[in-house]
Backbone as CSV, one residue per row, in Angstrom:
resi,resn,N_x,N_y,N_z,CA_x,CA_y,CA_z,C_x,C_y,C_z
1,MET,70.305,-43.432,-3.402,71.423,-44.296,-3.146,72.614,-43.486,-2.639
2,ALA,72.789,-42.301,-3.150,73.886,-41.463,-2.690,73.670,-41.042,-1.241
3,PHE,72.425,-40.761,-0.880,72.137,-40.371,0.502,72.397,-41.532,1.456
4,SER,72.038,-42.725,1.032,72.297,-43.916,1.841,73.796,-44.112,2.044
5,ASN,74.554,-43.939,0.984,76.011,-44.066,1.071,76.591,-42.993,1.986
6,LEU,76.080,-41.778,1.899,76.541,-40.693,2.772,76.266,-41.025,4.237
7,CYS,75.081,-41.522,4.525,74.738,-41.895,5.906,75.638,-43.014,6.408
8,LEU,75.882,-43.998,5.568,76.737,-45.116,5.957,78.166,-44.655,6.232
9,GLN,78.701,-43.836,5.358,80.075,-43.344,5.541,80.190,-42.466,6.783
10,THR,79.171,-41.657,7.044,79.169,-40.810,8.237,79.128,-41.656,9.501
11,ALA,78.279,-42.673,9.514,78.197,-43.559,10.678,79.509,-44.294,10.908
12,MET,80.132,-44.749,9.828,81.415,-45.443,9.971,82.498,-44.510,10.488
13,LEU,82.490,-43.278,10.033,83.471,-42.295,10.499,83.293,-42.003,11.987
14,ILE,82.051,-41.818,12.400,81.773,-41.561,13.819,82.172,-42.766,14.659
15,ASN,81.815,-43.969,14.205,82.166,-45.165,14.966,83.675,-45.346,15.078
16,GLN,84.390,-45.032,14.015,85.832,-45.243,14.026,86.543,-44.272,14.955
17,PHE,86.128,-43.025,14.987,86.865,-42.032,15.755,86.243,-41.704,17.106
18,ALA,84.935,-41.837,17.242,84.289,-41.492,18.507,84.280,-42.657,19.491
19,TYR,84.270,-43.881,18.991,84.189,-45.042,19.875,85.361,-45.112,20.861
20,PRO,86.615,-44.947,20.430,87.718,-44.994,21.402,87.641,-43.894,22.458
21,ILE,87.185,-42.716,22.065,87.056,-41.612,23.022,85.966,-41.934,24.034
22,ALA,84.843,-42.438,23.555,83.744,-42.800,24.450,84.160,-43.936,25.374
23,LEU,84.874,-44.912,24.851,85.323,-46.033,25.670,86.282,-45.562,26.751
24,GLU,87.119,-44.605,26.421,88.065,-44.059,27.394,87.346,-43.260,28.480
25,ASN,86.297,-42.542,28.103,85.621,-41.666,29.059,84.586,-42.372,29.926
26,ILE,83.763,-43.238,29.321,82.702,-43.860,30.118,82.924,-45.356,30.321
27,LYS,84.013,-45.867,29.812,84.466,-47.243,30.017,83.379,-48.275,29.735
28,TRP,83.106,-49.155,30.663,82.199,-50.277,30.422,80.749,-49.835,30.205
29,ARG,80.400,-48.619,30.613,79.028,-48.146,30.435,78.692,-47.905,28.965
30,LEU,79.716,-47.849,28.126,79.473,-47.702,26.688,78.687,-48.899,26.151
31,TYR,78.921,-50.068,26.719,78.183,-51.253,26.280,76.706,-51.143,26.640
32,ILE,76.395,-50.486,27.730,74.993,-50.245,28.085,74.356,-49.299,27.072
33,VAL,75.115,-48.293,26.655,74.618,-47.366,25.632,74.259,-48.141,24.365
34,PHE,75.140,-49.044,23.930,74.854,-49.838,22.734,73.695,-50.799,22.972
35,ALA,73.590,-51.362,24.179,72.495,-52.283,24.491,71.142,-51.572,24.451
36,VAL,71.123,-50.290,24.726,69.885,-49.510,24.646,69.652,-49.032,23.209
37,TRP,70.723,-48.633,22.530,70.592,-48.055,21.200,70.172,-49.080,20.146
38,CYS,70.690,-50.296,20.225,70.388,-51.306,19.206,68.901,-51.652,19.142
39,PRO,68.192,-51.870,20.256,66.748,-52.102,20.143,65.976,-50.901,19.595
40,ILE,66.459,-49.696,19.880,65.812,-48.509,19.309,65.948,-48.524,17.795
41,GLN,67.135,-48.832,17.295,67.334,-48.918,15.849,66.472,-50.021,15.240
42,ALA,66.397,-51.155,15.910,65.577,-52.259,15.403,64.104,-51.854,15.339
43,ALA,63.632,-51.135,16.355,62.235,-50.691,16.373,61.962,-49.701,15.242
44,VAL,62.895,-48.806,14.990,62.721,-47.838,13.895,62.696,-48.558,12.553
45,CYS,63.592,-49.521,12.358,63.604,-50.285,11.101,62.304,-51.062,10.934
46,TRP,61.831,-51.693,12.008,60.570,-52.433,11.943,59.427,-51.483,11.592
47,TRP,59.410,-50.311,12.219,58.343,-49.356,11.969,58.343,-48.902,10.511
48,ILE,59.522,-48.625,9.981,59.602,-48.176,8.590,59.209,-49.284,7.632
49,MET,59.680,-50.507,7.880,59.439,-51.605,6.934,58.019,-52.160,7.006
50,TYR,57.437,-52.239,8.211,56.162,-52.934,8.340,54.968,-52.034,8.635
51,VAL,55.192,-50.892,9.206,54.072,-49.999,9.507,53.890,-48.980,8.391
52,LYS,54.976,-48.391,7.933,54.886,-47.345,6.931,54.669,-47.875,5.516
53,THR,54.936,-49.150,5.262,54.830,-49.672,3.901,53.906,-50.888,3.844
54,PRO,52.615,-50.720,4.098,51.708,-51.875,4.066,51.544,-52.458,2.661
55,ASP,51.664,-51.648,1.621,51.530,-52.158,0.260,52.655,-53.125,-0.073
56,TYR,53.846,-52.805,0.392,54.992,-53.688,0.170,54.754,-55.035,0.845
57,ARG,54.216,-55.007,2.050,53.948,-56.235,2.789,52.892,-57.067,2.054
58,ALA,51.863,-56.428,1.530,50.815,-57.143,0.800,51.396,-57.770,-0.483
59,ASP,52.244,-57.042,-1.185,52.863,-57.586,-2.398,53.747,-58.786,-2.068
60,ALA,54.476,-58.732,-0.980,55.349,-59.839,-0.595,54.523,-61.069,-0.245
61,ASN,53.381,-60.876,0.420,52.521,-62.008,0.748,51.933,-62.637,-0.509
62,MET,51.571,-61.815,-1.483,51.022,-62.339,-2.727,52.080,-63.131,-3.491
63,MET,53.328,-62.700,-3.445,54.395,-63.397,-4.144,54.671,-64.756,-3.496
64,ARG,54.549,-64.841,-2.180,54.774,-66.111,-1.471,53.703,-67.134,-1.822
65,GLN,52.472,-66.682,-2.049,51.367,-67.588,-2.320,51.449,-68.164,-3.729
66,SER,52.119,-67.487,-4.622,52.191,-67.947,-6.009,53.064,-69.159,-6.157
């Protein structure tokens, strides 16, 4: 939980201070960067949740059937 909090705080710090600099330097192309980055993050989350943890998926299906 502490590692998760550290990652979250680091991401928030980078977003708060790096975003204005990036927006100033690459202007509207920053939105393209986010449009590419967000699907990559979604794919990684999907891979971790559904590919790496098949037992969790099986347990969730069993709970739905009950």
